[in-house]
N, C-alpha and C positions, 0 to 999 in steps of 0.2 A: 349433756355437756361433753361427755367422753366422745360421742359421735362427732361433735363439731371439731374437737381437737384432732381426731383421726382424719377427718376430711381436710382440715387445714393443713395437716402434716402431709397428706397425699398431694394436695394442690401445690405445695412447695417442693416436695421430693420428686415428683414426676418430671417437671420441667428441668430440675437440676440434674437428675439422672440422665435425661436425654441429652443435655448439654455435655456432660462428662463423657457419655458414650459416643457422642458425635465427634468430639475432639480427640478421643483416645486413638492411638495408632496412626496418627496423621504424620508423625515424623518419618516413618518408613516410606510413606507415599510421597512425601515432599522430595526425598532424595531421588526416588524413581522419576518423579515429575521433572525435577531439575535436570536429570540426565537426559530425558527425552527432549526437553527444551534446548539443552546444549547441543544435542545431536541434530535437531532441526535447524538451529542457527548455523551450525557448521555446514550443513548441507546447503542452506541458502547462500552462505558466503562462497562456497565452492562453485555453485552455479553462477553467482554474480561475477566472479573473477575469471571465468572461462571466456575465451574470445568468442566472438560470434561465429557460428558454424555455417551461416548462410552466406552465399556469395552475393556480392553486389551486382545487380543486373546492369548491363551496358545499355544505355538509352540510345537507340538508333533512330528513333522517330523524330528527333529534333536536331537540326544541323548545328554544328559547333560554331561555324562562321557564316556570315551572310555572303553569298556570291557577289562579286563586284557589279554584275549586271542588275542586281535588285536593290542596290543601295540607293537611298533617296538623294536627289541632288539638292544641295542647299540653294535657296533663293538669294539672289544678289541684293535685292532691295527689300526692305521691310514693307509690310502691307500698309496701305494708306489709312490714316485715321480720320474719322469723321470730325468736322469742325465743331467746337463746343456750341451749344445752342444758347 
């Protein structure tokens, strides 16, 4: 009977002690973690607010206007339509 009580007490005490040990000292880590997250957020914001450093390329392979000699001539009359069947 004493052995059962001892085993029952160990089965309850071991997980409980692991829980307490796992949660202990977490307050100091949270402030460090919060400071790191704040620093990372500030770095991301600084990077996002900087203007683009790359220059826009000038597209020279496409003409801006169509030369007058290549403009299509509009047809004076519309195309004839087939009579309804």
